[in-house]
Backbone as JSON, one array per atom type, in Angstrom:
{
  "sequence": "MTTVLAVALSLVFLPLGLAKLAAAPVMRQTAAHLGMSVRLYRVVGALEVAGVAGLLTGLTWMPLGVAAATGLALLMAAAAVVHLRHGDPPPRAVPAAVLALISLTYAATAMTAG",
  "N": [[2.02, 9.97, 17.46], [1.42, 9.54, 15.02], [3.67, 9.74, 13.13], [4.54, 8.34, 13.89], [2.66, 5.76, 13.15], [2.87, 7.44, 10.54], [6.51, 6.18, 9.17], [6.39, 3.65, 9.56], [4.05, 2.76, 7.91], [5.82, 3.42, 5.95], [7.76, 2.35, 6.33], [7.56, -0.28, 5.07], [6.19, -0.47, 3.01], [7.57, 0.92, 0.6], [9.9, -0.6, 0.31], [8.38, -3.5, -0.59], [6.86, -1.09, -2.58], [9.29, -1.04, -4.08], [10.71, -3.37, -4.94], [8.29, -4.49, -6.83], [8.13, -2.36, -8.48], [10.93, -3.41, -9.43], [10.52, -5.09, -10.77], [10.83, -7.57, -9.2], [11.91, -11.52, -8.92], [9.54, -12.98, -7.2], [7.48, -11.02, -6.96], [7.18, -11.31, -10.3], [6.43, -13.46, -10.3], [4.08, -13.33, -8.73], [2.35, -11.49, -9.38], [1.96, -12.93, -11.74], [0.57, -15.09, -10.42], [-2.14, -13.35, -10.22], [-2.35, -12.65, -12.4], [-2.27, -10.04, -13.22], [-0.27, -8.28, -15.14], [3.5, -8.26, -15.71], [3.92, -5.44, -16.78], [1.77, -4.02, -15.62], [1.58, -4.87, -12.89], [4.47, -3.65, -11.9], [3.29, -0.93, -11.97], [1.54, -0.47, -9.49], [3.69, -0.8, -7.98], [4.7, 1.6, -8.37], [2.75, 2.92, -7.6], [2.8, 2.16, -5.21], [5.3, 3.17, -3.83], [5.1, 6.36, -4.68], [2.83, 6.56, -2.73], [3.87, 6.25, -0.25], [5.43, 8.35, -0.47], [4.66, 10.56, -0.13], [3.33, 10.34, 2.36], [5.6, 10.56, 3.74], [5.98, 13.68, 3.41], [3.89, 14.27, 4.75], [4.28, 14.77, 6.75], [4.73, 17.33, 6.65], [3.18, 18.66, 5.29], [0.13, 18.22, 6.15], [-2.62, 17.1, 4.67], [-1.76, 16.69, 2.48], [0.02, 13.92, 3.6], [-3.05, 12.47, 4.45], [-4.2, 12.16, 1.8], [-2.35, 10.87, 0.65], [-2.07, 8.31, 2.58], [-5.02, 7.76, 2.2], [-5.06, 6.97, -0.41], [-3.3, 4.79, -0.26], [-4.74, 2.64, 1.67], [-7.21, 2.06, -0.3], [-5.95, 1.49, -2.23], [-5.06, -1.04, -0.75], [-7.05, -2.2, -0.55], [-8.47, -2.87, -2.47], [-6.11, -4.91, -3.29], [-6.61, -6.68, -2.32], [-9.2, -8.12, -2.21], [-8.96, -8.53, -4.95], [-7.29, -10.27, -3.87], [-8.39, -12.72, -2.84], [-10.38, -13.29, -5.23], [-8.91, -14.22, -6.96], [-8.74, -16.95, -5.67], [-8.02, -16.95, -3.28], [-6.35, -18.36, -0.55], [-9.08, -17.2, 2.65], [-6.77, -15.93, 4.73], [-4.12, -15.03, 3.01], [-5.36, -12.3, 2.54], [-4.99, -11.02, 4.11], [-3.2, -9.22, 4.9], [-3.15, -7.62, 3.3], [-5.54, -6.36, 3.74], [-5.44, -5.54, 6.77], [-3.28, -3.7, 6.15], [-4.59, -1.73, 4.74], [-6.5, -1.01, 6.92], [-4.34, 0.2, 8.31], [-3.12, 2.18, 7.14], [-6.21, 3.71, 7.13], [-6.46, 4.23, 9.66], [-4.1, 5.99, 10.03], [-4.62, 8.26, 8.13], [-7.27, 8.92, 9.56], [-6.22, 9.58, 12.0], [-4.19, 11.51, 11.32], [-5.82, 13.62, 10.82], [-7.6, 14.02, 12.4], [-5.4, 15.5, 14.13], [-4.53, 17.4, 13.21]],
  "CA": [[1.23, 8.98, 16.8], [1.41, 9.97, 13.13], [5.38, 9.53, 12.88], [4.87, 6.55, 14.1], [2.29, 5.37, 11.78], [3.96, 6.94, 9.02], [6.92, 5.25, 8.83], [5.6, 2.17, 10.1], [3.13, 2.11, 6.71], [6.79, 3.53, 4.81], [8.43, 0.54, 5.68], [6.42, -1.62, 4.5], [5.49, -0.25, 1.02], [9.56, 1.64, -0.21], [10.57, -1.76, -0.62], [7.08, -4.13, -2.26], [6.47, -0.99, -4.12], [10.55, -1.32, -5.03], [10.48, -4.56, -5.77], [7.35, -4.93, -8.41], [8.89, -1.49, -10.19], [12.17, -3.88, -10.71], [10.08, -6.51, -11.36], [11.47, -9.62, -8.57], [11.01, -12.94, -9.39], [9.09, -12.86, -6.52], [6.53, -10.56, -7.91], [6.22, -11.75, -10.8], [5.04, -14.93, -10.31], [2.44, -12.81, -7.59], [1.92, -10.74, -10.84], [0.99, -14.32, -12.5], [-0.59, -15.75, -10.43], [-3.46, -13.1, -9.7], [-3.36, -12.48, -13.37], [-1.89, -9.61, -13.41], [1.11, -8.3, -16.06], [4.03, -7.26, -14.71], [3.89, -3.8, -16.76], [0.51, -3.39, -14.19], [2.45, -5.09, -11.11], [4.92, -1.87, -11.66], [2.33, 0.36, -11.66], [1.33, -0.98, -8.35], [4.7, -0.46, -7.43], [5.22, 2.79, -8.33], [1.52, 4.07, -6.9], [2.97, 2.4, -3.26], [6.55, 4.54, -3.95], [4.32, 7.31, -4.67], [2.12, 7.03, -1.35], [5.5, 6.44, 0.68], [6.48, 9.68, -0.5], [2.73, 11.68, 0.1], [2.99, 9.87, 4.01], [6.54, 11.44, 4.49], [5.76, 14.92, 2.94], [2.68, 14.6, 5.76], [4.35, 15.03, 8.22], [5.25, 18.41, 7.64], [2.5, 19.06, 5.0], [-1.27, 16.9, 6.46], [-3.21, 16.88, 3.4], [-0.52, 14.52, 1.49], [-0.66, 12.45, 4.24], [-4.06, 12.48, 4.49], [-4.04, 11.68, 0.5], [-1.62, 9.01, 0.18], [-2.49, 6.75, 3.08], [-6.82, 6.45, 1.49], [-5.04, 6.19, -1.52], [-3.0, 2.89, -0.41], [-5.77, 2.06, 1.61], [-7.55, 1.93, -1.4], [-4.68, 0.25, -3.17], [-4.52, -2.62, -0.25], [-8.88, -2.99, -0.11], [-7.9, -4.71, -3.78], [-5.19, -5.85, -3.11], [-8.16, -7.82, -0.24], [-10.54, -8.02, -3.28], [-8.53, -9.41, -5.62], [-6.69, -12.63, -4.08], [-10.18, -13.51, -2.61], [-10.85, -12.8, -6.1], [-8.02, -15.21, -7.43], [-9.06, -18.13, -4.89], [-6.14, -17.6, -2.52], [-7.87, -18.19, 0.7], [-9.03, -15.43, 3.04], [-5.93, -15.24, 5.08], [-4.02, -14.81, 2.04], [-5.78, -11.2, 1.88], [-5.58, -10.38, 5.46], [-1.93, -8.54, 4.96], [-3.94, -6.47, 2.33], [-7.01, -5.96, 4.54], [-4.66, -5.02, 7.51], [-2.42, -2.23, 6.09], [-5.56, -0.6, 4.81], [-6.56, 0.0, 8.37], [-3.24, 1.22, 9.55], [-3.35, 3.42, 6.5], [-7.49, 4.67, 7.55], [-5.36, 5.0, 11.11], [-3.21, 7.05, 9.76], [-4.88, 9.48, 7.92], [-8.1, 8.97, 10.57], [-5.37, 10.04, 12.96], [-3.33, 13.44, 11.08], [-7.49, 14.68, 10.68], [-7.63, 15.03, 14.1], [-4.22, 15.61, 15.17], [-3.9, 18.17, 12.55]],
  "C": [[1.2, 9.18, 14.59], [2.38, 10.06, 12.57], [5.16, 8.5, 12.27], [4.53, 5.55, 12.89], [3.0, 6.01, 10.13], [4.85, 5.86, 8.2], [7.12, 4.18, 8.45], [5.48, 1.24, 8.56], [4.53, 2.52, 5.67], [7.55, 2.34, 4.82], [8.41, -0.34, 5.37], [6.02, -1.41, 3.08], [6.67, 0.12, -0.2], [9.77, -0.12, -0.22], [9.72, -2.78, -1.56], [7.33, -2.91, -2.62], [8.48, -0.85, -4.98], [10.78, -2.35, -5.51], [9.73, -4.73, -6.86], [8.01, -3.92, -9.04], [10.45, -2.46, -10.87], [11.48, -5.16, -10.93], [11.34, -8.28, -10.7], [11.21, -10.43, -8.59], [10.07, -13.38, -8.48], [7.07, -12.14, -7.28], [6.13, -10.6, -9.32], [6.08, -12.95, -10.88], [3.93, -14.65, -9.4], [1.79, -12.44, -9.16], [0.91, -11.94, -11.72], [-0.2, -14.42, -12.08], [-2.49, -15.18, -9.76], [-3.9, -12.78, -11.16], [-3.06, -11.08, -14.36], [-0.14, -9.38, -15.14], [2.2, -7.87, -15.64], [4.53, -6.06, -15.68], [3.02, -3.71, -15.79], [1.13, -3.85, -12.66], [3.69, -4.24, -10.47], [3.92, -1.19, -11.28], [1.8, 0.57, -9.85], [2.59, -0.82, -7.41], [4.81, 1.43, -7.35], [4.14, 3.7, -7.12], [1.92, 3.72, -5.35], [4.2, 3.16, -3.23], [5.8, 5.52, -4.02], [3.03, 7.83, -3.46], [2.88, 7.15, -0.23], [5.58, 7.98, 0.73], [6.0, 10.51, 0.37], [3.07, 11.38, 1.8], [4.33, 10.86, 4.72], [6.26, 12.81, 4.29], [4.73, 15.12, 3.84], [3.32, 15.49, 6.46], [5.15, 16.15, 8.28], [3.88, 19.16, 6.45], [0.77, 17.85, 5.52], [-1.68, 16.5, 5.36], [-2.7, 16.05, 2.58], [-0.49, 13.66, 1.73], [-1.16, 11.78, 4.26], [-4.64, 11.26, 3.1], [-3.93, 10.43, 0.59], [-1.58, 8.61, 0.8], [-4.11, 6.9, 2.36], [-5.69, 6.41, 0.52], [-4.45, 4.89, -0.94], [-4.03, 2.58, 0.52], [-7.28, 1.84, 0.76], [-7.18, 0.63, -2.13], [-5.0, -1.14, -2.1], [-7.05, -2.94, 0.22], [-8.89, -3.83, -1.27], [-7.27, -5.17, -4.27], [-6.46, -7.18, -2.67], [-8.76, -8.6, -1.93], [-9.96, -9.15, -4.32], [-7.64, -10.89, -5.75], [-7.77, -12.79, -3.67], [-10.55, -13.49, -3.49], [-10.77, -14.01, -7.34], [-8.21, -16.75, -6.7], [-7.96, -17.98, -4.21], [-7.55, -17.96, -0.91], [-7.86, -17.11, 1.46], [-7.65, -14.87, 3.51], [-5.23, -14.95, 4.44], [-4.17, -13.18, 1.89], [-5.41, -10.23, 3.14], [-4.42, -8.91, 5.74], [-2.51, -7.21, 4.73], [-4.68, -5.83, 3.15], [-6.09, -4.88, 5.31], [-4.03, -3.29, 7.61], [-3.41, -1.32, 5.68], [-6.01, 0.15, 5.88], [-5.72, 0.32, 8.38], [-4.04, 2.44, 8.86], [-4.51, 4.54, 6.89], [-6.76, 4.92, 8.84], [-4.96, 5.82, 11.42], [-3.98, 7.85, 9.09], [-6.42, 10.43, 8.94], [-7.51, 10.29, 11.94], [-4.81, 11.93, 13.2], [-4.41, 14.16, 11.15], [-6.95, 15.66, 11.65], [-6.67, 15.62, 14.6], [-4.06, 17.07, 14.15], [-4.69, 19.15, 12.18]]
}
């Protein structure tokens, strides 16, 4: 189960992180909407890509996977809060909250399996 969760999370976070790093137009718009600079949004993208690397490395070294999943969960919890603080309707924060919960599920599953 941990392998499936790690791969699924990686398939979500990698393209999003790379798009933020590349400052794709949609990511620039989102950053502006949230009151963030493109530079800060690139930092978020770098954290997402680093989280993917940690998740995949965690398949062979569980502590790193747990740390990466925990970091991604915190990042997504913060994203949900940022969306709500900037006046987005609650459904706009749901994807980030769901990703946070899936990341925590991975961390808990990996710890109990390892």
